[in-house]
C-alpha positions as a Markdown table, in Angstrom:
| # | Residue | x | y | z |
|---|---|---|---|---|
| 1 | Unk | -28.5 | -1.6 | 3.3 |
| 2 | Unk | -26.0 | 0.9 | 4.6 |
| 3 | Unk | -22.5 | -0.1 | 3.4 |
| 4 | Unk | -19.8 | 1.7 | 4.9 |
| 5 | Unk | -16.9 | -0.1 | 2.8 |
| 6 | Unk | -18.5 | -2.1 | 0.1 |
| 7 | Unk | -19.7 | -0.6 | -2.7 |
| 8 | Unk | -23.3 | -1.9 | -3.7 |
| 9 | Unk | -25.4 | -0.5 | -6.5 |
| 10 | Unk | -29.1 | -0.6 | -6.8 |
| 11 | Unk | -30.0 | -1.6 | -10.4 |
| 12 | Unk | -33.6 | -2.0 | -10.8 |
| 13 | Unk | -34.6 | -4.3 | -8.3 |
| 14 | Unk | -31.1 | -6.1 | -7.9 |
| 15 | Unk | -28.5 | -5.2 | -5.8 |
| 16 | Unk | -25.0 | -5.5 | -7.7 |
| 17 | Unk | -21.6 | -5.4 | -5.6 |
| 18 | Unk | -18.9 | -3.2 | -7.3 |
| 19 | Unk | -15.3 | -3.7 | -7.4 |
| 20 | Unk | -13.7 | -0.9 | -5.1 |
| 21 | Unk | -11.0 | -0.4 | -7.3 |
| 22 | Unk | -12.4 | -0.4 | -10.6 |
| 23 | Unk | -16.2 | -0.4 | -10.3 |
| 24 | Unk | -17.2 | -3.7 | -12.3 |
| 25 | Unk | -19.9 | -6.0 | -11.1 |
| 26 | Unk | -18.6 | -8.7 | -8.7 |
| 27 | Unk | -21.8 | -10.1 | -7.5 |
| 28 | Unk | -25.6 | -9.8 | -7.0 |
| 29 | Unk | -27.9 | -9.7 | -4.0 |
| 30 | Unk | -27.4 | -8.2 | -0.5 |
| 31 | Unk | -25.4 | -10.6 | 1.4 |
| 32 | Unk | -21.9 | -9.2 | 1.3 |
| 33 | Unk | -19.7 | -8.4 | 3.9 |
| 34 | Unk | -19.1 | -4.8 | 4.7 |
| 35 | Unk | -15.5 | -4.7 | 3.9 |
| 36 | Unk | -13.6 | -3.6 | 0.5 |
| 37 | Unk | -14.3 | -6.3 | -2.5 |
| 38 | Unk | -11.6 | -6.1 | -5.5 |
| 39 | Unk | -11.8 | -8.0 | -9.0 |
| 40 | Unk | -9.0 | -10.4 | -9.5 |
| 41 | Unk | -7.2 | -7.8 | -12.0 |
| 42 | Unk | -7.2 | -5.4 | -9.3 |
| 43 | Unk | -5.8 | -7.6 | -6.7 |
| 44 | Unk | -3.2 | -8.3 | -9.1 |
| 45 | Unk | -2.5 | -4.9 | -9.9 |
| 46 | Unk | -3.0 | -5.3 | -13.5 |
| 47 | Unk | -6.5 | -3.7 | -13.8 |
| 48 | Unk | -6.9 | -1.0 | -16.4 |
| 49 | Unk | -10.4 | -0.1 | -15.9 |
| 50 | Unk | -11.5 | 3.2 | -14.1 |
| 51 | Unk | -14.1 | 3.5 | -11.5 |
| 52 | Unk | -16.6 | 5.5 | -12.8 |
| 53 | Unk | -17.6 | 8.1 | -10.3 |
| 54 | Unk | -21.2 | 9.1 | -10.5 |
| 55 | Unk | -22.6 | 5.9 | -11.8 |
């Protein structure tokens, strides 16, 4: 798995797709398009969460 746009974090033996805007979990697994993914709150511009750098 070498993603350039999608943010995928390995947690134990599970791959988790993260929001490119705030970093929340969006989906599990490795079958994700290599593009930027955003949660509904980031898409609407109302997200108050901040992406956690270093996690």
